[in-house]
N, C-alpha and C positions, 0 to 999 in steps of 0.2 A: 218151052222150057229147058231143051241143053242147047238153044240157039243163045238164049240169054247167061250162059254157064259161062259159052262159050267167048261172048261177048266181053263177061266180067274178067275172064281169063285175060285178054287179048290186051283189056282197057290197065291190067296189074302188069304187062310183061312191056307195055312201054311204058308207064310212068316208072318201073324201075328200070331203065335202061336209060331214062333219059336222063342229061347233062345236069339238070336241078338237081334231082334224087340223088345226085355222086357223091357221096360223103369226102373229105378230104383227109388225107394222111394222117393221127392222130400223134399230137404232140409225145415227144419222146424225148428224153436224154438218160443217156450213158455214160458213166468215168472211169479211171483209172488210180491206182495208187500209186503206180508210179512214179519214181522223184521225190515222192510223200516221206521227208521224215518225219521221227515218231517228234511229240509233246512240241504241238503251238507254230509249226514251220509255218508260215505265212502266207506260203504259196499256194493259190488255190490249183488244185487236181487240174489234167487237162478233162474237157467235157467232148461229147460227140454230142448233138442233139437232131429229132429228125419230127421234119411234119411242124417245122413251126408255122405258125397261124401268119395269114395275108394280116397286113397294118400291122406287122410286129417291131417297134422301134426300140424296145431298150428288153433287158432279161433282168431278174432278180434275182440272184441262186442266195439262199438259206442253209443252212449247214443245220442236222438236229441229232445229237447221240441220242438214240431211241435205250441206252443203257442209263444215261443219268439225261433226261430232258430239261432239266433248269439250267445245266451248266453253256453259257450263251458263245457259241462259237459262231456267230454272225454271219456274214457271206458277202456277195459283192455286185453290184450291180454293173454291165456289160451294155454297150449302144449296140445294136443289134442292125448288121447293113448287105445280110442273107449267109452271115457264115454258118458252117455245121459243126467246127471245130476249135477250139481254143482253145489253146496252149499251157502250159504250165505256169501259174504263173500272171493269169489274165485277173486276176484279182485278187485280196488281199483278204483274210478271215485269221480267228485263230483257229490252227488245224487240230488235228487228232490227238489228244495222248490217252490214254486209257489206264487209269494207274494200276491195273493189275488184267493181265489176258485179253482178248479182244472183244472192242466195243461193236456195236454194229453203228453205223452211221448214215441218214436218210439226208438227201438232195433234194430238197423243193426246187423246181425252176419257173419263173411265173413269166410268159410273154406277154409284156404289157405296148400297149397305143402309146401316143402322143399325150395323151393326157392322164396319163396310170393306169388307165385300165388296164386291169388282167383280161385276157384272153384267153387265155390256157394255161393249164398246171400241168406238168411232169417231175414224178418224183422218183426216184432210185435209192436201193441201199445196199450199202457192201461193209462187210469186216474189215477194222485196221487195229491189230497191223494183220495185214493180206497173210494166208499159208499154202 
């Protein structure tokens, strides 16, 4: 019985350490409001990406105001050629303009292949204006 348990443990260790079971890093996004003017600044904020999946050919960015979700801020699509940083103004959209106080804005980024199939999605949310 003990030999059988050790055999199962050994198989589990081998399977866990094999490259086939290794997971790719998860797709992540972050951004900064630095350089973004209030009220409909059309220049997208700078973005930083990590774990972009293999086969990604374009990135689709969409911003949503979590405090006024029906307001259409839009976003943009950019070609992906391996870069992990997108500078201020990489695309145009309708920037943040909270009517009073701060609003929380969420960016969703979809990594897409050449056919437009979504390979992975990442989200991040921050308040504007930052304090």
